[in-house]
KEDRENTI-743908 format. One record per residue (C-alpha): x, y, z. Coordinates in steps of 0.05 Angstrom, whole numbers, padded with zeros to 5 digits, always signed. Layout:
<marpas>
XYZ;...
</marpas>
This chain:
<marpas>
+04140+04043+00695;+04097+04021+00754;+04142+04012+00815;+04134+03996+00888;+04170+04050+00929;+04164+04043+01005;+04187+04098+01052;+04262+04102+01058;+04276+04080+00987;+04297+04132+00935;+04240+04149+00889;+04256+04148+00814;+04263+04219+00789;+04294+04257+00732;+04362+04226+00743;+04333+04156+00740;+04296+04173+00675;+04359+04203+00643;+04402+04143+00661;+04349+04093+00638;+04344+04129+00571;+04419+04121+00561;+04415+04047+00579;+04363+04037+00524;+04414+04064+00474;+04466+04012+00492;+04469+03949+00446;+04450+03898+00499;+04429+03826+00485;+04422+03760+00521;+04497+03753+00530;+04508+03822+00560;+04529+03825+00633;+04501+03887+00667;+04513+03914+00737;+04468+03968+00767;+04499+04001+00828;+04458+04040+00879;+04397+04007+00848;+04343+04036+00895;+04276+04012+00868;+04311+03973+00812;+04283+04017+00757;+04348+04020+00717;+04363+03947+00728;+04294+03928+00702;+04305+03973+00641;+04368+03934+00625;+04335+03867+00638;+04282+03880+00586;+04337+03872+00533;+04349+03801+00557;+04415+03820+00589;+04441+03784+00651;+04430+03838+00704;+04457+03844+00775;+04434+03900+00820;+04468+03923+00884;+04449+03970+00940;+04475+03983+01010;+04404+03988+01037;+04368+03922+01054;+04302+03957+01043;+04323+03979+00973;+04346+03908+00955;+04279+03880+00978;+04242+03934+00939;+04282+03920+00875;+04268+03846+00883;+04193+03859+00887;+04194+03906+00828;+04233+03857+00784;+04181+03804+00800;+04125+03853+00787;+04152+03864+00717;+04170+03791+00706;+04243+03809+00696;+04301+03768+00722;+04350+03810+00763;+04402+03782+00811;+04401+03823+00875;+04458+03833+00923;+04464+03876+00985;+04531+03910+00997;+04578+03967+00987;+04586+03979+00912;+04630+03923+00883;+04643+03886+00949;+04589+03832+00938;+04617+03813+00869;+04691+03796+00876;+04725+03777+00811;+04665+03789+00765;+04668+03829+00700;+04613+03867+00665;+04597+03895+00596;+04556+03952+00625;+04557+03984+00694;+04505+04036+00712;+04504+04079+00774;+04458+04131+00804;+04498+04146+00867;+04487+04197+00922;+04513+04264+00897;+04480+04319+00938;+04531+04363+00975;+04523+04367+01050;+04540+04421+01101;+04615+04418+01114;+04600+04434+01187;+04543+04384+01193;+04538+04311+01212;+04571+04255+01173;+04525+04239+01114;+04492+04173+01100;+04442+04159+01156;+04373+04131+01144;+04338+04153+01081;+04392+04206+01069;+04438+04149+01050;+04408+04155+00981;+04429+04227+00969;+04479+04254+01020;+04549+04253+00990;+04596+04296+01031;+04614+04370+01025;+04631+04366+00951;+04579+04313+00932;+04633+04264+00911;+04637+04216+00969;+04611+04157+00927;+04624+04185+00857;+04699+04185+00867;+04698+04113+00892;+04658+04091+00831;+04705+04127+00783;+04766+04093+00815;+04739+04022+00822;+04689+04008+00767;+04739+04013+00709;+04773+03952+00737;+04710+03908+00730;+04694+03928+00659;+04704+03877+00605;+04740+03898+00541;+04695+03948+00507;+04655+03953+00571;+04615+04016+00587;+04603+04056+00650;+04542+04101+00654;+04539+04145+00716;+04489+04201+00729;+04502+04260+00774;+04486+04333+00785;+04532+04385+00755;+04537+04413+00826;+04580+04352+00843;+04633+04368+00791;+04627+04335+00723;+04699+04353+00703;+04724+04314+00763;+04686+04252+00740;+04712+04258+00669;+04784+04268+00695;+04782+04207+00741;+04754+04162+00686;+04805+04186+00636;+04859+04172+00687;+04833+04101+00689;+04842+04097+00613;+04768+04102+00595;+04745+04141+00534;+04695+04190+00563;+04639+04235+00540;+04577+04269+00567;+04523+04224+00539;+04462+04263+00562;+04442+04327+00598;+04378+04352+00629;+04359+04415+00667;+04306+04410+00720;+04280+04448+00781;+04309+04431+00848;+04273+04374+00883;+04256+04375+00958;+04326+04358+00983;+04362+04408+00938;+04310+04462+00954;+04320+04452+01029;+04395+04463+01019;+04391+04521+00970;+04412+04572+01023;+04472+04528+01040;+04492+04522+00967;+04486+04598+00959;+04530+04609+01021;+04582+04560+00994;+04581+04592+00925;+04557+04528+00892;+04497+04564+00860;+04480+04636+00844;+04432+04674+00890;+04361+04654+00872;+04383+04596+00827;+04336+04538+00836;+04352+04492+00778;+04406+04440+00768;+04435+04405+00708;+04435+04329+00710;+04490+04295+00669;+04503+04223+00648;+04577+04210+00638;+04595+04151+00593;+04663+04117+00598;+04686+04061+00552;+04743+04013+00565;+04786+04002+00503;+04792+03934+00470;
</marpas>
């Protein structure tokens, strides 16, 4: 997919591709209400919009929202864009599908508070769950009956924790997709930190990406 991606906006990578592939497997049509959180360039939102679904995309970054708007127009897809913190711009709305590619890269426990500048797209606190936990606790409440949550993350950020939180919110959960890939630039730069913290084995330079799928019962 041809996308505009200015500096400071997260570039679609393996996690984007894995999440988009899962979206294509969902039975969306013109009546489906879809929400894409942490939309970045809008790649996943555009994927959903191609089914004819009614798509809303949200990002905290004004630059990302502008980029997603441009990319939706570039591909002649209708996507409603909102800037804000996760669900905050959409009070009272319900969705049939919510997708999320949140920040999930662990940060140095002794370092600065994450989420400044471009790092907003990947820094997620010492355990990588700063945003993931919030999604797991809040998104189940905006799913319609039979609604689905698809969230992609690195296994380094604790897939069992995601599954447990969604199950506690009464969602039926499963791992919908997995993919192993070499570390990208950010993960490579933090490899020594991850080794020191025991997150990875010495010399390990690959991560597993996982899409967790949660379904709200009817």
